[in-house]
MINU-492331 format. One line per 5 residues: their letters; for each residue x, y, z of C-alpha. Coordinates in nm, 3 decimals, decimal comma. Each point is the difference from the previous one (the first is absolute). Last residue first. Layout:
<pts>
a	X:Y:Z; ...
</pts>
This chain:
<pts>
xxxxx	1,284:-1,599:-1,842; -0,281:0,254:-0,024; -0,068:0,197:0,324; -0,360:-0,009:0,119; -0,084:0,256:0,269
xxxxx	-0,249:0,181:-0,223; -0,179:-0,332:-0,042; -0,062:-0,020:0,375; -0,124:0,360:0,009; -0,253:-0,072:-0,275
xxxxx	-0,116:-0,322:0,165; -0,059:0,179:0,333; 0,215:-0,085:0,301; -0,065:-0,249:0,278; 0,295:-0,229:-0,062
xxxxx	-0,096:-0,135:-0,341; -0,253:-0,269:0,099; -0,166:0,221:0,264; -0,110:0,259:-0,255; -0,050:0,357:0,123
xxxxx	-0,268:0,180:-0,201; 0,111:0,335:-0,142; 0,116:-0,011:-0,364; -0,124:-0,319:-0,167; -0,305:-0,064:0,221
xxxxx	-0,103:0,363:0,056; 0,032:0,223:-0,307; 0,014:-0,245:-0,289; -0,197:-0,294:0,134; -0,259:0,169:0,225
xxxxx	-0,049:0,308:-0,220; -0,044:-0,209:-0,313; -0,237:-0,240:0,177; -0,221:0,288:0,119; 0,017:0,168:-0,342
xxxxx	-0,105:-0,317:-0,182; -0,275:-0,093:0,248; -0,180:0,332:-0,049; 0,038:-0,030:-0,376; -0,131:-0,358:0,009
xxxxx	-0,318:0,107:0,178; -0,132:0,113:0,338; 0,256:-0,193:0,205; -0,155:-0,235:0,252; -0,033:0,116:0,363
xxxxx	0,314:-0,010:0,213; 0,142:-0,242:0,255; 0,164:-0,254:-0,233; 0,106:0,212:-0,298; 0,328:0,185:0,043
xxxxx	0,197:-0,160:0,283; -0,142:-0,351:0,007; -0,051:-0,021:-0,375; 0,346:0,132:-0,079; 0,168:-0,223:0,258
xxxxx	-0,173:-0,314:-0,127; 0,090:0,098:-0,355; 0,364:0,037:0,101; 0,001:-0,334:0,183; -0,142:-0,182:-0,302
xxxxx	0,288:0,144:-0,203; 0,253:-0,127:0,254; -0,169:-0,342:0,012; 0,019:-0,083:-0,370; 0,077:-0,372:0,039
xxxxx	-0,181:0,016:0,335; -0,331:0,050:-0,184; 0,007:-0,355:-0,139; -0,296:-0,059:-0,234; 0,206:-0,114:-0,297
xxxxx	0,374:0,028:0,048; 0,161:0,339:-0,039; 0,095:0,144:-0,337; 0,324:0,139:-0,142; 0,069:0,209:-0,310
xxxxx	0,355:0,102:-0,088; 0,015:0,357:-0,132; 0,199:0,080:-0,316; -0,248:0,270:-0,102; -0,122:-0,208:-0,299
xxxxx	-0,046:-0,301:0,228; -0,216:0,203:0,239; -0,203:0,136:-0,289; -0,055:-0,340:-0,158; -0,120:-0,155:0,327
xxxxx	-0,237:0,292:0,059; -0,144:-0,015:-0,354; -0,038:-0,379:0,016; -0,203:0,010:0,321; 0,149:-0,197:0,292
xxxxx	0,009:0,303:0,227; -0,366:0,088:-0,066; -0,104:-0,366:0,020; 0,120:-0,016:0,359; 0,285:-0,239:0,080
xxxxx	0,141:0,214:0,283; 0,270:0,261:-0,052; 0,378:0,038:-0,025; 0,191:0,230:-0,237; 0,373:-0,079:0,009
xxxxx	0,232:0,273:-0,133; 0,277:-0,128:-0,227; 0,020:0,277:-0,261; -0,043:0,366:0,091; -0,205:0,150:0,281
xxxxx	-0,107:0,333:-0,157; -0,160:0,105:0,331; -0,251:0,282:-0,066; -0,113:-0,106:-0,348; 0,016:-0,372:0,071
xxxxx	-0,210:0,020:0,316; -0,269:0,225:-0,149; -0,026:-0,206:-0,317; -0,012:-0,321:0,204; -0,298:0,128:0,202
xxxxx	-0,181:0,090:-0,322; 0,086:-0,331:-0,167; -0,129:-0,198:0,298; -0,338:0,178:-0,007; -0,014:-0,049:-0,377
xxxxx	-0,005:-0,374:0,077; -0,366:0,031:0,095; -0,142:0,008:0,352; -0,236:0,295:-0,051; -0,098:0,322:0,180
xxxxx	0,357:0,130:-0,008; 0,284:0,096:0,236; 0,367:-0,020:-0,102; 0,327:-0,037:0,188; 0,374:0,023:-0,047
xxxxx	0,311:0,038:0,215; -0,153:-0,084:0,337; 0,308:0,009:0,224; 0,076:-0,305:0,216; 0,369:0,108:-0,015
xxxxx	0,169:-0,304:-0,152; -0,322:-0,185:-0,082; -0,118:0,261:-0,251; -0,379:-0,012:0,003; -0,237:0,011:-0,299
xxxxx	-0,369:0,076:0,051; -0,328:-0,086:-0,173; -0,310:0,153:0,158; -0,351:-0,101:-0,100; -0,328:0,187:0,028
xxxxx	-0,325:-0,145:0,134; -0,335:0,176:-0,032; -0,147:0,351:-0,017; 0,009:0,062:0,376; 0,363:-0,114:-0,002
xxxxx	0,162:-0,325:0,114; 0,370:-0,072:-0,058; 0,140:-0,318:-0,157; 0,351:-0,146:-0,006; 0,252:-0,078:-0,272
xxxxx	0,357:-0,127:0,033; 0,360:0,083:-0,085; 0,346:-0,068:0,135; 0,321:0,151:-0,134; 0,347:-0,148:0,048
xxxxx	0,337:0,149:-0,098; -0,119:0,353:-0,070; 0,159:0,143:0,317; 0,298:-0,185:0,148; 0,088:-0,301:0,215
xxxxx	-0,346:-0,158:-0,019; -0,179:-0,238:0,234; -0,345:-0,155:-0,016; 0,111:-0,363:-0,031; -0,345:-0,161:-0,018
xxxxx	0,111:-0,227:-0,287; 0,086:0,304:-0,213; 0,047:-0,144:-0,351; -0,342:-0,169:0,001; -0,044:-0,122:-0,356
xxxxx	-0,214:0,193:-0,247; -0,343:-0,116:-0,109; -0,146:-0,040:-0,348; -0,376:0,075:-0,032; -0,259:-0,272:0,054
xxxxx	-0,205:0,183:0,260; -0,128:-0,062:0,351; 0,249:0,229:0,179; -0,243:0,289:0,044; 0,141:0,197:0,293
xxxxx	-0,224:0,251:0,180; 0,037:-0,140:0,351; -0,230:0,093:0,288; 0,104:0,213:0,296; 0,103:-0,082:0,356
xxxxx	0,015:0,284:0,249; 0,292:0,158:0,182; -0,057:0,230:0,294; 0,034:0,378:0,011; 0,247:0,102:0,266
xxxxx	-0,120:0,028:0,359; 0,029:0,304:0,222; -0,223:-0,099:0,294; 0,186:0,217:0,255; 0,130:-0,285:0,215
xxxxx	0,089:-0,200:-0,312; 0,191:0,286:-0,161; 0,183:0,074:0,324; 0,092:-0,366:0,044; 0,117:-0,041:-0,361
xxxxx	0,214:0,315:0,023; 0,163:-0,126:0,318; 0,065:-0,344:-0,147; 0,140:0,153:-0,322; 0,249:0,210:0,194
xxxxx	0,024:0,379:-0,004; 0,234:0,296:-0,059; -0,163:0,246:-0,240; 0,239:0,134:-0,264; -0,256:0,020:-0,275
xxxxx	0,145:-0,314:-0,161; -0,045:-0,164:0,339; -0,371:0,085:-0,008; -0,048:-0,159:-0,344; 0,180:-0,320:0,105
xxxxx	-0,212:-0,028:0,315; -0,321:0,053:-0,202; 0,108:-0,271:-0,246; 0,041:-0,250:0,283; -0,306:0,127:0,200
xxxxx	-0,260:-0,012:-0,278; -0,021:0,270:-0,266; -0,292:0,055:-0,240; -0,221:0,220:0,219; -0,004:0,280:-0,261
xxxxx	0,378:0,041:-0,024; -0,007:0,357:0,131; -0,258:-0,093:0,263; 0,212:-0,280:0,149; 0,310:0,222:-0,019
xxxxx	-0,170:0,271:0,206; -0,149:-0,250:0,245; 0,341:-0,163:0,051; 0,169:0,337:0,054; -0,263:0,093:0,261
xxxxx	0,048:-0,340:0,162; 0,375:0,062:0,030; -0,059:0,328:0,184; -0,256:-0,164:0,229; 0,236:-0,290:0,065
xxxxx	0,283:0,240:0,087; -0,224:0,189:0,240; -0,103:-0,326:0,165; 0,363:-0,112:0,029; 0,104:0,334:0,151
xxxxx	-0,263:-0,051:0,267; -0,311:0,214:0,010; -0,053:0,191:0,321; -0,201:-0,177:0,273; -0,355:0,128:0,051
xxxxx	-0,164:-0,272:-0,207; 0,190:-0,271:0,190; -0,132:0,141:0,328; -0,349:-0,019:-0,153; 0,053:-0,369:-0,078
xxxxx	0,135:-0,078:0,347; -0,298:0,174:0,158; -0,232:-0,208:-0,216; 0,156:-0,312:0,148; 0,105:-0,297:-0,211
xxxxx	-0,177:-0,333:-0,048; 0,007:0,009:-0,382; -0,378:-0,036:-0,030; -0,062:0,218:0,307; 0,223:0,275:-0,142
xxxxx	-0,191:-0,016:-0,329; -0,335:0,035:0,178; 0,117:0,293:0,215; 0,147:0,178:-0,302; -0,335:-0,021:-0,178
xxxxx	-0,015:-0,166:-0,339; 0,031:0,127:-0,358; 0,171:0,336:0,069; 0,224:-0,173:0,255; 0,143:-0,221:-0,274
xxxxx	0,340:0,156:-0,076; 0,068:0,103:0,360; -0,099:-0,344:0,125; 0,257:-0,150:-0,239; 0,264:0,251:0,113
xxx	-0,072:-0,102:0,363; 0,030:-0,373:-0,068; 0,334:0,017:-0,187
</pts>
């Protein structure tokens, strides 16, 4: 491993200096350079080219576990340890997570629903359990707010809305999208935090009218809606973190729409459902 390291860094330091540091001879290094590439080296170079291609296609969003799954789906034979080593050696690092502030206003006197989920984020079929939450996105003209609804069965985002306010209309818009495209029927559980938007009379009435059971997490406990928090963390890391602010709400709207509907739901491999996309996972569902 010493000679390949010298080969990678000889443009930064002289070969003589690097050989002295590692206590190897320069003649040994140049003999290494003249030897033909081994089959392993050629295989690593071929695998690295596939890694770089996938890394670019997914805009630096994949770490080694998801990268390995994506490569295997392309028919590339590889192990996660090998992929991780090649990514590390070539400085291919997925975008890192970052903590963001909360937007929940739970200091209100509105009625609250009981927690019907109790951190059990499992579902045996689509439209059995939906989660919802609100997060913020910065633009050059000020903050905008994204409300999203996630189906626990497939992790698919079934409804969302983006506005420049935090009113209950934001929840109604995301619900309208979800209800129109899913038609869930009676018995669905709708779980959220204790925010004033979710506790509003109009939202509670609408859910009851649709035959949907409302559920709320405990006050100030993000783990009670952890799967929704995880989605927002992913969205911000992959779409927002390393870019300049959106110009305005229209710019943010189309970026979020493209990310959710074209990439997250249809393309992105999700570790919680066997490294397939939410749409593909739902297509595999067979009613019992």
